[in-house]
C-alpha positions, 0 to 999 in steps of 0.5 A: 870832533868834539862829542858832546856837538849835535847835529841838528838832525839829531835832535830833530831824531831824538825828538820826533823818530827817523825821516817816516816814522808819524811824530816827526811827519808831523815836525816836516809837515809845519816845519814847511808850513813854518817855511813858507810863512816865515817867506811870504812874510820877508818878501812882504817885509821887503816889498815895504806891505803892512799887512794890511796893505799885502790883504788889501790889494789881495782882496784879503783880511789882515787878519788871514795875512797875519794867521799865514805868517805865522802859521797858525791858519794852512794856506791853498795853494791858490790862495797864495798863488794870489798873494805871491803873484796879485799882493806882493808882485811877484812869481810864484814858481813850486818844484819837488825834488828827491 
């Protein structure tokens, strides 16, 4: 194995610390938000919806959908549920893992 090759976890630990460190917690929270925004955007696109159409179906503003997709705005679970179930006509599943 090449000693110059670093895993993603190695790079994250170097930049943000080990799991549990304050900076790492902030990074991990931001990454989770990023994944959620990306998931909403991918689902919207796969359904052939524009941000405007999705917002219209949910009774929201297009700018709000954009902020969620681009991780500028945090989202409440009730809002997420509305976007997924009403706007995307999909099912929201949330799970907790160890």
